[in-house]
matplotlib code that plots the C-alpha trace (Angstrom):
import matplotlib.pyplot as plt

x = [0.2, -1.4, -1.4, 2.0, 3.9, 6.4, 6.8, 7.7, 10.6, 12.2, 11.1, 10.9, 8.3, 9.2, 9.2, 5.7, 4.4, 5.7, 3.9, 0.7, 0.7, 1.6, -0.7, 0.1, -1.7, -1.7, -2.6, -3.7, -5.0, -3.9, -1.2, 1.5, -0.8, -3.0, 0.0, 1.8, -1.3, -1.8, 1.9, 1.4, -1.7, 0.0, 2.9, 0.7, 0.5, -2.3, -4.0, -4.3, -6.0, -6.6, -7.4, -8.6, -11.6, -11.5, -13.6, -12.3, -12.4, -11.7, -8.3, -7.1, -7.3, -3.8, -2.0, -4.1, -4.6, -8.2, -9.2, -11.4, -14.4, -16.4, -15.1, -15.6, -17.5, -16.7, -14.6, -11.0, -10.8, -13.8, -12.6, -9.2, -10.9, -12.7, -9.5, -7.7, -10.5, -10.1, -6.3, -6.6, -9.9, -8.0, -6.5, -8.3, -9.0, -10.4, -11.2, -11.7, -13.3, -11.8, -9.7, -6.6, -6.3, -4.1, -7.3, -8.8, -5.6, -5.4, -9.0, -8.4, -5.2, -7.0, -9.8, -7.3, -5.2, -8.0, -7.6, -4.3, -1.1, 0.2, 3.6, 4.3, 2.8, 2.9, 2.3, 1.2, -0.7, 0.0, -1.1, 1.9, 0.0, -1.3, 2.1, 3.7, 1.0, 1.6, 5.3, 4.6, 2.2, 4.6, 7.4, 5.0, 3.9, 7.3, 6.0, 8.2, 7.1, 8.0, 6.7, 6.4, 7.6, 6.7, 6.0, 4.2, 5.7, 8.4, 9.3, 12.1, 11.1, 14.6, 15.8, 13.6, 15.5, 14.7, 16.8, 16.6, 14.9, 18.1, 19.9, 17.3, 17.7, 15.8, 12.3, 10.2, 8.1, 11.2, 12.4, 9.2, 9.1, 12.7, 11.9, 8.7, 10.0, 13.2, 11.0, 9.5, 12.8, 12.5, 15.5, 15.2, 12.5, 12.6, 11.4, 10.9, 12.0, 13.5, 16.3, 14.8, 14.0, 10.2, 9.2, 8.0, 4.4, 3.5, 3.2, 1.2, -2.6, -5.3, -9.1, -11.1, -8.7, -5.9, -7.7, -8.1, -4.5, -3.5, -5.7, -3.9, -7.0, -5.7, -2.3, -2.6, 0.7, 1.2, 1.4, 2.1, 1.4, 4.9, 6.0, 3.7, 3.2, 7.0, 7.2, 4.4, 6.1, 9.4, 7.8, 6.0, 9.3, 10.9, 8.1, 7.8, 11.6, 11.5, 8.5, 9.7, 13.2, 15.1]
y = [-25.4, -23.2, -19.7, -20.2, -22.2, -19.4, -18.7, -22.3, -22.0, -19.7, -21.1, -24.8, -27.4, -27.6, -23.8, -23.6, -26.3, -24.4, -21.3, -23.2, -24.5, -21.0, -18.8, -15.1, -12.5, -9.0, -5.9, -3.1, -3.1, 0.4, 1.6, -0.7, -3.6, -3.9, -4.3, -6.6, -8.8, -9.0, -10.1, -12.8, -14.0, -13.9, -15.9, -18.7, -18.2, -20.6, -18.8, -15.1, -13.3, -9.6, -7.1, -3.5, -1.5, 1.1, 1.5, 2.7, 6.4, 8.8, 9.8, 6.2, 5.9, 7.4, 4.5, 1.5, -1.6, -2.0, 1.6, 2.5, 4.7, 1.5, 0.3, 3.6, 2.9, -0.8, -2.4, -2.7, -6.2, -7.4, -5.8, -7.4, -10.8, -10.6, -9.6, -12.6, -15.0, -13.7, -14.3, -17.8, -19.3, -21.9, -19.4, -19.3, -15.7, -14.6, -11.0, -9.0, -5.6, -4.3, -1.4, -2.8, -2.0, -3.5, -4.6, -6.6, -7.9, -11.1, -12.0, -11.4, -13.5, -16.4, -16.4, -16.0, -18.9, -21.1, -23.9, -23.0, -21.7, -18.4, -18.6, -14.9, -11.5, -8.3, -4.9, -2.3, 0.1, 3.6, 3.7, 3.5, 1.9, -0.9, -1.4, -1.9, -4.3, -6.3, -6.5, -7.7, -10.3, -11.6, -12.0, -13.7, -16.2, -16.7, -15.6, -13.8, -10.2, -7.4, -3.9, -1.1, 2.3, 5.6, 6.0, 9.3, 12.5, 10.5, 10.4, 7.8, 4.2, 3.1, 4.2, 1.7, -1.1, -4.0, -3.9, -4.0, -1.1, -0.5, 0.5, 3.0, 6.8, 9.9, 8.3, 9.9, 6.7, 4.6, 7.1, 6.7, 3.0, 2.6, 4.7, 2.9, -0.6, 0.1, 1.1, -2.3, -4.2, -4.8, -3.8, -5.8, -5.7, -6.3, -3.3, -1.8, 1.8, 4.6, 7.1, 9.6, 12.9, 13.6, 16.3, 19.4, 19.9, 22.5, 25.3, 23.3, 23.7, 23.0, 22.9, 22.3, 19.7, 22.1, 24.8, 22.3, 21.4, 25.1, 25.7, 22.9, 20.8, 18.0, 16.5, 14.5, 13.2, 13.4, 10.2, 9.1, 6.1, 4.5, 4.7, 2.8, 0.0, -0.4, -0.8, -3.4, -5.4, -5.4, -6.7, -9.4, -10.4, -10.7, -12.8, -15.1, -15.8, -16.6, -18.9, -20.7, -21.1, -19.5]
z = [-29.4, -26.7, -25.3, -23.7, -26.4, -27.1, -23.4, -22.9, -25.3, -22.7, -19.5, -20.4, -19.6, -15.9, -15.5, -17.1, -14.8, -11.8, -13.0, -13.7, -10.1, -8.6, -6.7, -6.6, -4.5, -5.8, -3.8, -6.1, -9.7, -10.7, -13.1, -11.8, -10.6, -13.7, -16.1, -13.7, -13.4, -17.1, -17.6, -14.9, -16.7, -20.2, -18.7, -17.4, -13.7, -12.7, -9.9, -9.2, -6.2, -6.8, -4.1, -4.8, -3.7, -6.5, -9.5, -12.9, -13.3, -16.3, -15.0, -14.9, -18.7, -19.3, -17.6, -16.4, -18.6, -17.4, -17.9, -21.0, -21.4, -21.5, -18.1, -16.1, -13.0, -12.8, -10.1, -11.3, -10.0, -12.0, -15.2, -14.7, -14.0, -17.3, -19.1, -17.5, -18.6, -22.2, -22.0, -20.6, -19.4, -17.3, -14.9, -11.6, -10.5, -7.2, -6.3, -3.1, -3.5, -0.2, 0.9, 2.6, 6.3, 9.0, 10.7, 7.7, 6.1, 8.2, 7.3, 3.6, 3.7, 5.4, 2.8, -0.1, 1.1, 2.3, -0.3, -1.9, -0.4, -1.6, -3.4, -3.9, -2.9, -4.8, -3.2, -5.8, -3.5, -2.3, 1.3, 3.7, 6.6, 4.3, 2.7, 6.2, 7.2, 4.0, 4.7, 8.3, 7.0, 4.4, 7.0, 9.5, 6.8, 5.2, 1.7, -0.8, -1.4, -3.8, -3.1, -5.6, -4.5, -6.0, -9.7, -9.7, -11.2, -13.1, -16.8, -17.1, -16.8, -17.8, -14.3, -12.4, -10.7, -8.3, -5.2, -1.4, 0.4, 2.3, -0.9, -2.2, -2.4, -3.5, -3.5, -0.8, -0.3, 0.1, 2.8, 4.7, 4.4, 5.6, 8.7, 9.5, 8.9, 10.9, 13.8, 13.6, 13.4, 9.6, 7.5, 4.3, 1.7, -2.1, -3.9, -7.4, -7.2, -9.2, -8.1, -10.5, -8.8, -9.2, -11.6, -9.8, -10.9, -8.3, -10.8, -13.4, -12.9, -15.4, -15.1, -11.9, -10.6, -11.0, -9.0, -6.2, -6.4, -6.2, -3.2, -1.3, -0.8, -2.9, -3.8, -7.0, -8.6, -12.3, -14.3, -17.8, -20.1, -20.1, -16.4, -14.1, -16.8, -17.0, -13.3, -13.3, -16.1, -14.2, -11.1, -13.1, -14.6, -11.2, -9.9, -13.0, -13.0, -9.3, -9.5, -12.7, -11.3, -14.1]

ax = plt.figure().add_subplot(projection="3d")
ax.plot(x, y, z, "-o")
ax.set_aspect("equal")
plt.show()
């Protein structure tokens, strides 16, 4: 018996061996990314590379698996690494505390794949320019990629679906990504998205942050405990099934 005995009942010995040998690169350790990474670790993925420059903040606690009062101020990647070690000490975890930019992405990729090819890439970040750069890198290297679209201001995780970007609707981030990728000659991209119309939070202001929102100086989306995590778990499921060949 081991940590993954009950998982092996579903995926089989060969499937588990494929996962043990797999290397997954995850961009973003936030609401979507942290839950996705935890599911990958709990499923027996043998090597994980995590990229995120953020530190845990108080407002992360409502949705991120690595966010607690005890972890505020710590790098999300490092908290996640410790969590993975506690799940399974045999999993090899590498972290990059860097903000993804088109300029530094090639260097990060080269370092991450230096001694082990990357089998799958997961985009769980919000910045459009970085998301586009990740798509272009994945196509150039021939690596499977799934990209998370918008999860903010939504209340219905049951509406999430995994599909091609060309088949999406409603989601503002999908619209921007379709336009920008089309301009670069890219039409197809596997995404996790929801057709749910975002909740209008424009009239809901509380506290100092609310005052800033009302003045127009900031634009902070609403989030809730059961939406980004559901998206992360769905992405993990897609990646695990693909890698295990089931």
